[in-house]
N, C-alpha and C positions, 0 to 999 in steps of 0.2 A: 450246062452250068446252072441255068435258071431252074431247070427241073430238079437238079440236085439241091438247090437252096430252098425250094418250097417244101420238099418232102419232110425234112426234119421239123419244120414249123407245124406242118399238119399233124405229125405224130405227137408233138407236144400238146397241141390243142385237144387232140382226141384223148390223151392221157388225163389232162386236167378235167375235161368233160366227164370222163368215167369216174374220176374221184368225186366230183360234185354229185353225180348221180348216186354213187354209193353212200355219200354222206346224207343225201336227201332220203334215201331208202332207210338208213339207220334212224333218222328222225321220225319217219313214218312208223317204223316198227316200235320205237320207244313210245310214241304217242298212242299207238294201238295197245301197248302193254299197260300204259297208265289208265286208259279208258277201261280196259279189262279188269284191272285191279280195283278201280272205282266201282265198276258194276258188281264185282265180287263182294266188296265191302257192303254195298247197299243191299244185296241179296241176303247176306248173313245177318245184317241188322234187322231186316224185315222178318227173317225167320226167327230170330231171337225174340222180337216183340210179339210175334204171333204165338210162339210156344209159351211165353209168359202169360199171355191172355188165356190160352187154352188151359194151362195149369191152374190159373186162378179160378176160372169157371168150373173146372173139375173139382177143385177143393171146396168151392162154395156149394156145389151140388152134393158132395159127400157129406158136408156138415148139415145141410138141410135134410138129407135123407136120414142121417143119424138122429137129428133132433125131432123131426116130426114123424119118422117112420114111414112105412109104405102107405100110400093112399088107397090101397086095395085091401079089402078084408072079405074072405070067403067068396072071392070071385066077383064081388060087387064093388062098384066105384062109389066113394063117398060123395055126397053132395057138397058143393062149394059153399062156404059160409065165411063170415067175417074172420073166424079163427084161421082159416086157410090162407088169408091174406097177411097174416102177421109175419114180421121179420124173423129170421132164424136166430136162435139163442147162441150164446158163446159155448163152444164145445171144447172141453179140455181133453187132450190126448198126450200120451207120453212121447216127448221129443226133446232133443237137445238144442242148445243155443246155436245160432248160426256160426259165431266165431269158434265155438268148440269144434264144430265139424270142419271149418276152414283151416284151423290150426293143425289138423292132421295131414294137410297138404304141405309138402316140403317147401314149396315156393312161398306160401303164405307164412309159414313158420319163419322164413328168412326175414320178413318184415318185422315180426315180433323181436327177433334177435337184433335187428338194426336199432329198434327203439331202446332195447336194453343197453346196447353199446353207446348210444347217444346219452343215456342216463349216466353211465359211468364217466363219460367225457365231461358232462355237466358237473358231476360231483367233483372230479379232479380239478376242473377249472375253478369252481367256487372255493374248494379247500385251499388251493394254491393262492388264490387272490386274498382270502382271509388271512392266510399265514403271512403273506408279504406285508399286508396292511397292519396287522396286529403285532407280528413278530418284530418288525422294524429292523434295526441294525444289531440288536442284542442277540444273545445266544438263545438256542431253542429251549433250554431248561428255564431261563428267566421268563420267556414268553409263556411257557406252560404253567409256571407258578402264578403268573399274573392272570391268565385267561382260562386255564384249565381245559375242559373238553371243548369249550367254545372256540379254541384255537383251531381245532380240526374241522368242526362243523358248527356254524352259528345258526341256531334255530329260533332266535328271538322273535322273528316274524311269525313263525308257526305258533309259538307260545302266546303271542299277543292275539293272533287270529282265533285261537281256541280258548281265549280267556273266559273267566267266570263260569267254568264248567260245573262247579258245584250248584250254582243257581240254575243252570240249564238242566241238570239232573233232577232237581226238585220240581221244576216246571214239567218235565217229561213224566215224572211219577204221578203228578196231579192229573195230567191229561190222560194217562193210561188208566188211572183209577176211575175217572169219570167215564171213560169209554167202557170199562168193565161193568159199570152200573147200568149200561144200556140193556144188558141181557135180562137182569131180574125185572126191570120195568116192563120190557116187552113180554116177558114170560107171564107176569102177573096179568097184564092186559089180555093176552091171548087166551088164557085159561078161564078168565072171569067174564069176558064179554058174552052177551047173549048171542045165540046163533041167528043167522039170517043177515038181513041187510045192515048197512052201517047205521048206527044210532048215535045218541049223545055221548056215550063213553068213548066211541071211536073218534068223534070230532075233538073231544077233550084231549085224547091221547095225541092226536095230530098237532094240536096247538102246543101241547107240552113239548113235543119233539122239535117243533120249529124254534121254540124259545131256547131249548137246550143247544141246538146247533148254532144259533146266533151267539149265545153266551160262550160256547166253546171256541168260536172264531174270534170273539172280541177279547177274551181274557189273555191269551198268549201275546197278542199284539200290544195290549196295555202293558204287560210285563216287559216287552222289548223296549217300549218307550221309557219306562221307568229306569231300567238298568243299563240302557245304552250298550248292548252287547256288541262285540266286534263281529265282523261279517261272517266268519265261519260258525261261531256259536249261534248267531241269529239265523243263519241258514239251517242249522240243525233243528232249531225250534220251529221254524216255519215249515220245514219239510215234514217233520213229525206231526205237526198240527194238520197239515193238508192230508197226510196219509191216514190219520185216525178219523178225520171227518169223512173222507171217502169210504173208509172201511165201515164205519158205523152206519152210514147211509145205505151202503150196499146190503148190510145185514138186515136193517129195518125194512128196506124196500122189498127184499125177497120174502121175508117171513111175515110181514104185515099182510101181503096178498095171500100168503099161505093160511094165515089165521082167518082171514075173511072168507076164504073158500072152504074152510074146514067143515067136514061132515063126519061125525063119529060113526063108527061101525061100517064104514064104506070099504071098498076094495083097496083104495089107496090111502088108508088111514095111517099116516105117519105122525100123528099128533099135531097140535096147533103150533108147536114151537120146537126147534131142534134141541139137542143136548148142549150143555155149556161147553163141553169139550170141543164140539164143532166150532163154536164161536171163538174159543181161545186159540185153536189151531189157525183159524182164519186170520186172526189179528197179527200173527207172525208169518203167515205164508206169503210168498212173493207174488201175490195177485190181489186185485181190488174187486174182483167179481166173486160173490159168495156162492158156494155150493156146499151141500152137506158132506160130500165126499169128493176127493180129487184122485187122479191117477197117481200111484205111489211107486217108488223104486223098491228093490228088494232089500238093500242094505245101505248103510252110510259109509262113504269113503272119506275117512277123516284126513287122509293125506291130501285129497282134493279140496277139502274145506280149508286146511291150513294154507295150501298154495294160493287159493283165491283171496284169503285175508292178507297174505303176503303181497299179492299183486295190488290190493287196495292200499297197503302201506307204501309200496314202491311208487304207485301213482301219486300219492299225496306228496312224497318227497320230490317227485318229478315236477309236479305243479309248482311246488315251492321254488325249485331251482329256476324254472322258466320265468316265474313271476319276479323272483329276486334279481335275476341277471338282466332282464329285458324291460320290465315294466316299472320297477321301483326307481331306477336311475332317471326315468323320464318324468315321473310325477312326484318325486320326493320333495322338491322345492317349489311346488305350485302355490303353496300358501304364502311363501315369503317373496318370491320373485314376481315381477310383472308379467302377466300372461297375455301375449299378443295372439291375434288370430292365426298368424303364421306358425307360431310355436304350438298352438293347439292342434292345428292340422297335422303338423309333423309328428306330434306326440300320438295322435290317434292312429295315423297310418303306421307309425313305428311299432304300435302294440297290436296291429291287426294279425300278423303272423303268429306271435306268441298267444294271442287270444284264441285263434283257431286251434292251435296245438293244445291249449288247455281244455278247450271244448271236447276234442277227441279223447284226451286222457280222462277227463271227467266222465264221459260216456262209458268208456271201458271200465272205469273203476266202479261206477254205480250200477249201470244197467247190465253189466256182464259179471264182473267178479263178485260184487256185493250180493246181488240177487242169486247168483249160482251158489254162493256159499250157504245162504239160508235155505235155498231149495235142497241142497244136499243134506244139511242137518235135519230138515223136516221130511226128507224123502219125497219131496214134491216133484212129480213127474214131468209136468208140462213146463218147459223152460224156454219157450219162445217169447222172450221178453222184448225182442226187437226183430226186425227183418233186415233185409239187405238195403237199407236206406241209402247207402252210398252209390247204388245204381239207379236212384230215382232221377227221372228226367223232368218231373213236375213237382211243384211245391205240395200239391194235394196228396200225391203219393208219399212224399217225404214225411209229411205230418202224420200220416197213417201208419208209417212203418218204423220211425226212429224210436218210438216209445209205445210198444204194443200194450203194456200194462195200463197206462192211462187211457189209451185209445179204446180198449175194451170197456173200461168203466164209462167213458163218455157214450159209447155205442149202446151199452145195455141200459143205462139209467138216465140218459138225457135224450139221445136221438130216438131210441125205440119208444120211450114214453111219449115224446112229442108226436111221433108218427102214429102211435096207437090212438092218441086222443084226437088227432086230426082225422084219422080214418073212421073212428067211431062217430064223429060228428057228420062226416059225409055219408056213412052207412045209415045213420038215423034219419037224415034228410031223405 
């Protein structure tokens, strides 16, 4: 009897022990799988970073080889000099924008469709809210007679933001006319200056150019203070002022050095100054770095131009809806109500997500759609206006990739000049 009573208990203990061992084995296997997955992710991340570094180095070597050419001529190696230590120039090649290539992938196109769907939802939400607020309890016909088209979509905020456009156009025409005058002044100086080293006419031209740039930067700001433009109109004036200042400096910087190095009847005799058509094309081309010629496409796709301008218009309406539905209700009574630190913090954090969304939409509208539309109309081939800044892991890489147009200007006319001056001082010593 005793033996019979012990045997069932021993079997139960053995079964429970087996179940515990199986559970422990499963935990070990799961832990091993987690470690394997983690190791796999680390290896893939390391491979991605190494491949990106290799591609960047390869592209830089290609640009340097295209810029400076081969260092071997007739089997002889050139002697190293100060010119060999110069930084590579900006090289223009025919290529498409990053988002243009990404939108050809169906999964990325899905994200674009999601943004369009959200825009439609925002539009319906705003139209319905305005209809309920303005329509009231009366009939639809009475509300339409009272409010008209504003019953469907109220763009008073947009009309206010782009107010005083006639004055903005006048200021823009004045800035453009003064920028066009840069060419005849530079042309007259380039063909009339004596050959050789810089002399008194060259220094007088430099002083006149500095005075012009200071006046060009001061006059639009003075007009903004006098007319008190709303923020969108003021943004247009400041953006065009900055663009034309950078354009004129790029043209003068490239061709002043060309005029100083000019030697008539030489093998590379291209004249002391380019044609006016080159300058006029550069003023409207989507780049801030001057070249006499750029890579060009074969034809103009007007359907692509219209679609890009339609995207700019849609992004403008998108920004209006986001700002009107999320930001205006928070700050519309700030002047009349007492603002406490608590309310200020809540308002700032409440506008963080809409602000980031407006930043993304503005980037897409300006640096992608707007620049691609002008590039297509001018058959401008190099359309790398930005890089994949959304994959940046450091701020240094982000600032170099989110706006390649401005970065190229800073590299060519600020960083390179400072580097060349510092290297020349070291080389002289």
